[in-house]
Structures are given as C-alpha cells and as structure tokens.
MIKENU-76221 format. One record per residue (C-alpha): residue in one letter; x, y, z. Coordinates in nm, 2 decimals. Example, Ala and Ser with C-alpha at 12.3 -4.5 7.8 and 13.67 -1.06 7.14 Angstrom:
REM MIKENU-76221
MARVO  aa       x       y       z
MARVO   a    1.23   -0.45    0.78
MARVO   s    1.37   -0.11    0.71
//
This chain:
REM MIKENU-76221
MARVO  aa       x       y       z
MARVO   m    2.35   -3.77    0.36
MARVO   s    2.13   -3.73    0.66
MARVO   k    2.28   -3.70    1.01
MARVO   v    2.11   -3.68    1.34
MARVO   e    2.29   -3.43    1.57
MARVO   m    2.26   -3.48    1.95
MARVO   l    2.24   -3.14    2.13
MARVO   g    2.32   -3.07    2.49
MARVO   q    2.43   -3.28    2.78
MARVO   s    2.23   -3.57    2.92
MARVO   p    2.01   -3.42    3.20
MARVO   i    2.10   -3.51    3.56
MARVO   a    1.80   -3.61    3.78
MARVO   s    1.75   -3.57    4.15
MARVO   d    1.94   -3.90    4.21
MARVO   r    2.25   -3.73    4.05
MARVO   q    2.25   -3.98    3.77
MARVO   a    2.26   -3.88    3.40
MARVO   r    1.96   -3.98    3.19
MARVO   p    2.02   -4.17    2.87
MARVO   l    1.89   -3.90    2.63
MARVO   s    1.97   -3.57    2.47
MARVO   p    1.77   -3.26    2.56
MARVO   a    1.72   -3.21    2.18
MARVO   t    1.83   -3.35    1.85
MARVO   r    1.85   -3.20    1.51
MARVO   a    1.77   -3.40    1.19
MARVO   g    1.80   -3.17    0.89
MARVO   d    1.57   -2.88    0.94
MARVO   f    1.37   -3.04    1.22
MARVO   v    1.45   -3.01    1.59
MARVO   f    1.31   -3.27    1.84
MARVO   v    1.30   -3.17    2.20
MARVO   s    1.28   -3.46    2.46
MARVO   g    0.99   -3.46    2.70
MARVO   q    1.05   -3.17    2.95
MARVO   v    0.93   -3.19    3.31
MARVO   p    0.91   -2.91    3.57
MARVO   t    1.25   -2.96    3.74
MARVO   d    1.50   -2.71    3.86
MARVO   d    1.87   -2.71    3.77
MARVO   q    1.94   -2.98    4.04
MARVO   g    1.68   -3.21    3.89
MARVO   q    1.42   -3.15    4.17
MARVO   v    1.05   -3.11    4.07
MARVO   i    0.95   -2.75    4.15
MARVO   v    0.69   -2.69    4.42
MARVO   g    0.36   -2.55    4.29
MARVO   g    0.05   -2.64    4.10
MARVO   i   -0.01   -2.70    3.73
MARVO   e    0.04   -2.33    3.64
MARVO   a    0.38   -2.30    3.80
MARVO   q    0.49   -2.64    3.67
MARVO   t    0.38   -2.55    3.31
MARVO   r    0.57   -2.23    3.32
MARVO   q    0.88   -2.42    3.44
MARVO   v    0.84   -2.68    3.16
MARVO   f    0.83   -2.40    2.90
MARVO   k    1.15   -2.26    3.05
MARVO   r    1.31   -2.60    3.00
MARVO   i    1.17   -2.62    2.64
MARVO   e    1.32   -2.27    2.56
MARVO   q    1.66   -2.39    2.69
MARVO   a    1.65   -2.70    2.48
MARVO   l    1.53   -2.52    2.17
MARVO   a    1.82   -2.26    2.21
MARVO   l    2.07   -2.55    2.17
MARVO   a    1.95   -2.55    1.80
MARVO   d    1.92   -2.17    1.77
MARVO   c    1.54   -2.21    1.79
MARVO   t    1.27   -2.03    1.99
MARVO   l    0.91   -2.11    2.08
MARVO   a    0.80   -1.95    1.75
MARVO   d    0.97   -2.23    1.56
MARVO   i    0.76   -2.50    1.72
MARVO   a    0.55   -2.70    1.47
MARVO   k    0.41   -2.98    1.70
MARVO   v    0.35   -3.01    2.07
MARVO   s    0.27   -3.33    2.27
MARVO   v    0.14   -3.29    2.63
MARVO   w    0.09   -3.53    2.91
MARVO   l   -0.12   -3.41    3.21
MARVO   n   -0.14   -3.64    3.51
MARVO   d   -0.49   -3.50    3.59
MARVO   a   -0.74   -3.40    3.33
MARVO   r   -0.90   -3.15    3.57
MARVO   d   -0.59   -2.94    3.52
MARVO   f   -0.66   -2.89    3.15
MARVO   g   -0.82   -2.54    3.18
MARVO   s   -0.54   -2.40    3.40
MARVO   f   -0.28   -2.57    3.18
MARVO   n   -0.44   -2.41    2.87
MARVO   r   -0.43   -2.06    3.02
MARVO   v   -0.05   -2.08    3.08
MARVO   y    0.01   -2.25    2.75
MARVO   m   -0.16   -1.95    2.57
MARVO   e    0.04   -1.72    2.79
MARVO   c    0.37   -1.88    2.69
MARVO   l    0.30   -1.92    2.32
MARVO   g    0.09   -1.60    2.25
MARVO   d   -0.06   -1.61    1.90
MARVO   h    0.16   -1.90    1.79
MARVO   r   -0.07   -2.21    1.75
MARVO   p    0.13   -2.52    1.67
MARVO   a   -0.04   -2.86    1.62
MARVO   r   -0.10   -3.02    1.96
MARVO   s   -0.20   -3.35    2.12
MARVO   t   -0.29   -3.36    2.49
MARVO   v   -0.36   -3.67    2.69
MARVO   e   -0.41   -3.77    3.06
MARVO   s   -0.14   -4.01    3.17
MARVO   r    0.05   -4.12    3.48
MARVO   l    0.40   -3.96    3.45
MARVO   m    0.73   -4.13    3.53
MARVO   i    0.80   -3.87    3.80
MARVO   d    0.58   -3.70    4.06
MARVO   a    0.49   -3.40    3.83
MARVO   k    0.17   -3.26    3.69
MARVO   v    0.29   -3.21    3.33
MARVO   e    0.54   -3.32    3.06
MARVO   i    0.57   -3.17    2.72
MARVO   d    0.78   -3.25    2.41
MARVO   v    0.80   -3.04    2.10
MARVO   t    0.91   -3.06    1.74
MARVO   a    1.04   -2.74    1.58
MARVO   y    1.12   -2.66    1.22
MARVO   k    1.40   -2.42    1.14
MARVO   p    1.60   -2.45    0.82
MARVO   r    1.97   -2.47    0.87
MARVO   a    2.17   -2.16    0.78
MARVO   d    2.44   -2.35    0.60
//
C-alpha cells in the first residue's frame, strides 16, 4: 500500500503566516522537495544577487532533503525558475559549485516568481527506504 508522508512543518513567510505546503514529501523511495526560495529563517528574502540567492536556495534544499535522510547526492531531477535569463551563467557557476560532479536531470526556465527573488528551485530525490 502506497503512502505519501508529509515531512517538516509548513514554512512561515515574512507575513508570519504558514504556507499550505510541506517542505518535502516522501512517496516510497522518492522524495519531492517543494520549490525553495532564498529566504532566511524569518521568511525574508536575503539581500544579494543571483549567486548569493542560489547558495541560500541550496541551503534550503539541503535542509528539506535532510528531513528524509537525503543529501544533494540523492537528487535525480531539478527544476529551476530564474526571474532573469541574463543570470543563467552566474546561476550555473553556483549550481556546479553546490553539486560538484553530481549531474541530475534539469529543466531551467525564465519566469516571474511569486515573490521578489531571483531564483526558485525544486528537486526530486531518490533514496530507497531502509525498512
């Protein structure tokens, strides 16, 4: 019997309201991480350009993956939204810095984001359950 497990607490945004989502969910051996944006622990978008914001998003992704005992090395698929296609080169430099030799499948698009940020990323990881 399949079961989807909700992981973590609903994130709080800068308006102090909880968002109607889980940071991550596990469905069998797959872990789905909700779109992560470059916010601090108070829900404020961090100051900085695409490189600083991308590093912060990867910190958020690592935190969400840890809820399922996963790491960046378990990522199978990445979806990226950039609010400005001109940031693509700088984004890629930080992306490679964060993932090293790990090269998951990826889609990247330019899109207006729901908050005033430069990047949003969601990931799907694969890690067989230990049970």
